[in-house]
C-alpha positions in Angstrom: 87.5 73.2 33.6 86.5 69.5 33.3 83.8 69.9 36.0 81.9 72.4 34.0 80.3 71.9 30.6 82.0 74.0 27.9 80.3 75.8 25.2 81.6 78.0 22.3 81.1 81.7 22.7 78.8 81.8 19.7 76.5 79.3 21.5 76.2 81.7 24.4 76.3 85.1 22.6 75.7 86.7 19.3 79.0 88.1 18.0 78.9 91.5 16.3 75.1 91.4 15.9 74.6 94.9 14.4 76.8 96.5 11.8 76.5 99.9 10.3 76.9 99.7 6.5 77.3 102.3 3.7 73.5 102.8 3.5 73.5 104.4 7.0 72.1 107.9 7.0 75.3 110.1 6.7 73.7 112.7 9.1 72.9 110.2 11.9 74.7 111.1 15.0 76.8 108.6 17.0 79.3 108.6 19.9 82.3 106.5 18.9 84.2 104.2 21.2 87.7 103.1 20.1 90.3 101.0 21.8 91.8 104.0 23.5 88.4 104.8 25.1 88.7 101.8 27.3 90.9 102.1 30.4 90.9 99.8 33.3 87.9 98.1 31.7 85.9 101.3 32.0 84.6 103.3 29.0 85.0 107.0 28.6 81.6 108.0 27.2 82.3 111.7 27.3 82.8 111.8 23.6 81.2 114.2 21.1 78.5 112.8 18.9 79.6 112.9 15.2 77.6 112.3 12.1 78.1 109.0 10.4 80.1 110.6 7.5 82.5 112.2 10.0 83.3 108.9 11.8 86.4 106.8 10.9 85.9 103.9 8.7 86.4 101.5 11.6 83.3 102.9 13.4 80.9 100.1 12.4 79.9 98.0 15.4 76.5 99.2 16.8 76.2 98.5 20.6 73.6 98.7 23.2 73.1 98.2 26.9 74.4 94.9 28.4 76.7 94.2 25.4 80.3 93.2 26.2 83.2 94.5 24.3 86.2 92.3 23.7 89.3 94.1 22.3 90.6 91.9 19.5 93.9 93.8 19.1 96.5 92.8 21.6 93.9 90.9 23.7 96.5 90.4 26.4 95.9 94.0 27.4 92.3 93.1 28.2 90.6 96.1 26.6 87.3 94.6 27.6 84.3 96.5 28.9 80.6 96.0 29.9 78.1 98.5 28.5 75.8 99.6 31.2 74.6 102.8 29.5 71.1 102.9 28.1 72.2 105.3 25.3 71.2 104.2 21.8 73.8 106.3 19.9 76.9 104.2 20.7 79.1 102.7 18.0 82.5 101.1 18.5 85.5 100.2 16.4 85.9 97.0 14.5 88.9 96.5 16.8 86.3 95.1 19.2 84.1 92.0 19.1 80.7 92.9 20.4 79.2 90.1 22.5 75.4 90.1 23.0 74.1 87.4 25.3 71.5 85.0 24.1 68.6 85.4 26.4 68.2 81.8 27.6 71.9 80.9 27.3 74.0 83.4 29.1 74.1 86.3 31.6 75.9 89.3 30.2 77.7 90.1 33.5 78.9 86.5 33.6 80.2 86.7 30.1 82.2 89.8 31.0 83.8 88.1 34.0 84.5 84.8 32.2 86.3 86.5 29.2 88.6 88.1 31.8 89.5 84.6 33.1 92.9 83.0 32.6 91.2 80.1 30.8 89.9 82.4 28.1 93.1 84.5 28.2 95.2 81.5 27.3 93.0 80.7 24.3 93.3 84.2 23.0 97.0 84.4 23.4 97.4 81.1 21.5 95.3 82.5 18.6 97.1 85.9 18.3 98.8 86.4 14.9 101.0 89.2 13.7 103.9 91.0 15.4 103.2 94.6 14.5 99.5 94.3 14.9 98.8 91.2 17.0 95.1 90.4 16.9 92.4 87.7 16.7 89.5 87.8 14.3 85.8 87.6 15.0 85.5 84.0 13.8 88.2 83.0 16.3 86.4 84.8 19.1 83.2 83.1 18.2 84.9 79.7 18.7 86.3 80.4 22.1 85.3 77.8 24.7 83.7 79.1 27.9 82.6 77.3 31.0 78.8 77.2 30.9 77.0 76.5 34.1 73.2 76.8 34.2 71.9 80.4 33.7 70.9 80.9 37.3 74.3 79.8 38.5 75.9 82.2 36.0 73.9 85.1 37.4 74.9 84.1 41.0 78.6 83.9 40.0 78.4 87.3 38.3 76.7 88.8 41.3 79.5 87.6 43.6 82.3 88.8 41.4 80.5 92.1 40.6 80.1 92.7 44.3 83.8 92.5 44.9 84.3 94.8 41.9 82.2 97.4 43.6 84.3 97.2 46.7 87.5 97.6 44.6 85.9 100.5 42.8 85.1 102.3 46.1 88.8 102.0 47.2 89.9 103.2 43.8 87.6 106.2 44.0 88.8 107.1 47.5 92.4 106.9 46.2 91.5 109.2 43.3 90.0 111.8 45.6 92.9 111.6 48.0 95.4 111.8 45.1 93.8 115.1 44.0 94.0 116.4 47.6 97.6 115.3 47.8 98.5 117.1 44.5 96.9 120.3 45.8 98.7 120.0 49.1 102.1 119.4 47.5 101.5 122.4 45.2 100.5 124.7 48.0 103.0 123.6 50.6 106.0 123.3 48.3 105.4 126.5 46.2 105.1 128.9 49.1 101.3 129.6 48.6 100.5 128.2 52.1 102.3 127.4 55.2 101.9 124.1 57.1 99.9 125.7 59.9 97.3 127.1 57.6 99.0 130.4 57.1 98.1 132.3 53.9 101.8 132.3 52.9 105.1 130.9 54.0 107.2 132.7 56.7 109.4 135.5 55.6 112.5 133.3 56.1 111.6 131.4 52.9 114.4 131.5 50.4 115.6 129.8 47.2 118.5 127.3 47.6 120.3 125.1 45.2 120.5 121.4 45.8 124.3 121.8 46.0 123.7 124.1 49.0 121.0 122.0 50.7 122.3 118.5 50.3 125.3 116.3 49.6 125.2 114.3 46.3 127.4 111.3 46.2 127.8 107.7 45.3 126.8 104.9 47.7 129.5 103.1 49.7 130.8 100.1 47.9 130.9 97.1 50.1 133.6 94.5 49.7 131.4 91.7 48.3 132.1 89.4 45.4 129.5 89.1 42.6 128.5 85.7 44.0 128.0 87.2 47.4 125.9 90.1 46.0 123.6 87.7 44.1 123.2 85.7 47.3 122.4 88.7 49.5 120.5 90.8 47.0 117.1 89.9 48.3 117.8 91.1 51.9 117.3 94.8 51.2 115.2 96.9 48.8 116.6 97.9 45.4 116.6 101.1 43.4 118.0 101.2 39.9 117.7 102.9 36.5 115.4 101.6 33.9 113.9 99.1 36.4 116.9 96.8 35.7 117.9 95.1 38.9 121.6 94.8 38.1 123.0 93.8 41.5 126.4 93.1 39.9 126.7 96.8 39.3 125.1 97.8 42.6 126.2 99.3 45.9 124.8 99.0 49.4 124.4 101.9 51.8 122.9 102.2 55.3 121.8 105.9 55.8 118.7 107.9 55.2 118.8 109.3 51.7 116.8 110.4 48.6 117.5 108.3 45.5 117.2 110.0 42.1 117.6 108.2 38.7 120.1 110.1 36.6 117.8 109.9 33.6 115.1 111.6 35.6 112.9 108.5 35.7 109.3 109.2 36.3 107.1 109.7 39.3 104.3 107.2 39.9 104.0 105.5 43.2 102.3 102.5 41.5 105.5 101.9 39.4 108.6 100.2 40.7 111.0 103.1 40.0 109.7 106.6 40.9 111.7 109.7 40.0 112.6 110.1 43.6 112.5 107.6 46.4 113.0 108.0 50.1 115.3 105.3 51.4 115.8 104.5 55.0 118.0 101.7 56.4 120.0 99.5 54.0 119.4 99.9 50.3 120.9 98.5 47.1 121.3 101.1 44.4 123.1 100.9 41.1 125.5 103.5 39.7 122.9 105.1 37.5 121.2 106.8 40.4 122.2 109.8 42.4 122.1 109.6 46.2 121.2 112.8 48.1 121.6 113.4 51.9 120.4 116.5 53.6 122.8 119.0 55.3 122.2 120.4 58.8 119.3 122.7 57.9 117.6 120.3 55.4 115.0 117.7 56.4 115.6 114.7 54.2 111.9 114.0 53.7 111.2 117.6 52.8 114.0 117.2 50.2 112.2 114.1 48.9 108.9 115.9 48.4 110.6 118.9 46.9 112.2 116.7 44.2 108.9 115.1 43.5 107.3 118.6 43.1 110.1 119.7 40.9 109.9 118.9 37.2 113.3 117.2 37.0 112.8 116.1 33.4 112.9 119.7 32.3 116.5 119.9 33.5 117.7 117.0 31.4 119.3 117.6 28.1 117.7 116.3 24.9 119.6 114.7 22.1 122.3 112.1 22.3 122.8 112.7 26.1 119.7 112.6 28.3 121.1 112.2 31.7 121.5 114.6 34.6 125.0 114.7 36.0 125.9 115.8 39.5 127.1 119.3 38.5 123.7 120.0 36.8 121.8 118.5 39.7 123.6 120.8 42.2 122.4 123.9 40.3 118.7 123.1 40.6 116.9 125.4 43.0 114.1 124.6 45.5 112.2 126.8 47.9 113.4 126.2 51.4 111.6 127.4 54.6 113.1 127.1 58.1 113.8 123.6 59.4 110.7 123.3 61.7 108.5 124.3 58.8 110.2 121.7 56.6 109.5 119.0 59.1 105.9 119.9 59.5 105.3 119.9 55.7 107.0 116.5 55.4 104.8 115.2 58.3 101.6 116.4 56.5 102.6 114.9 53.1 103.9 111.7 54.7 100.5 111.3 56.4 98.7 111.6 53.1 101.1 109.2 51.5 100.4 106.7 54.3 96.7 106.9 53.7 97.2 106.4 50.0 99.3 103.3 50.7 96.7 101.9 53.1 94.0 102.3 50.5 96.1 100.7 47.8 97.0 97.8 50.0 93.3 97.2 50.8 92.4 97.4 47.1 95.1 94.9 46.2 93.8 92.5 48.8 90.4 92.6 47.2 91.8 92.2 43.7 93.7 89.1 44.9 90.5 87.8 46.6 88.5 88.3 43.4 91.2 86.4 41.4 91.1 83.5 43.8 87.3 83.3 43.9 86.9 83.7 40.2 89.4 80.9 39.6 87.3 78.6 41.8 83.9 79.6 40.5 84.8 79.7 36.8 86.6 76.4 36.9 83.8 74.6 38.7 86.1 73.7 41.6 83.5 75.4 43.7 79.8 75.7 42.9 77.2 78.1 44.1 73.7 77.2 45.2 70.8 78.9 43.5 
């Protein structure tokens, strides 16, 4: 940061410029933004307006368009947001510091981008106090040091970074739409409401079948490797294990197409590292806390994979002291099974949608990485923009 002049945040912005006090008209209506209202640095403004007397006691920060919100509780989570709404009935929690740019000193979009930088993040993390409720206070926020290029350069930097954000948002919106389509397709194709060729219902050959009837459930083949050899070779192949713990010492290697299922049910989210069910082809490491399922003659392995995703596996897991699904219980779970050609067609359709989702996610990640690199250069002064 040595190539850019540094200024304290209070020199660039007014911190918490408007506060509602006890003299506020109790019948005045406000929409309240708390920390949970901010997700992925976007604000959910679909909140009901409440009278001042109905609001929680923390609803005290008055905000307006172009303000920046900096979440002071667990700031490493980056509950930060830019207010682009023209509404004048917004109020936020005292868990935020409201940053209002000084007209001749800073650009509000620039402020939003710079508080997201690693440079500011390191300062915030160093200031955090408390273990149960880690937070920074408004005075500490005001003293944060920010790189402060001339105002026109700030605007240009913000324009560049916001332009990349818009591209990222477009990919995210496309994924969201495709995700809804995928959910509808899975529901229709795997519940029997529609057939893969657009039929109003599945063929008459549709029947219920237990997992014990449709697949083999077994442990992976242990390979004769020492612990040292396993540690050496562990990076050669993908890994699937319970609780995201890559315990290769307690892992096995297999080399056939299968569906992997965590014995505790796991969760299903393709953006997490351990989904509830995972299709594995080729060699895979898997620990002994996962079930390995292979399809029998009349069961397509990918159709089995999607059927397990569609099934609410968690509802089959016992509550209480034991919360794992054993092989005997797993074998009793029933799925709808159409003829093999229909299974393959359904799997082909759903795999195609998954491929589109993966392509969109890869493109989005590339732009996220690009933005991080460009932001690091522009906000450090390593590269300057002409204005």
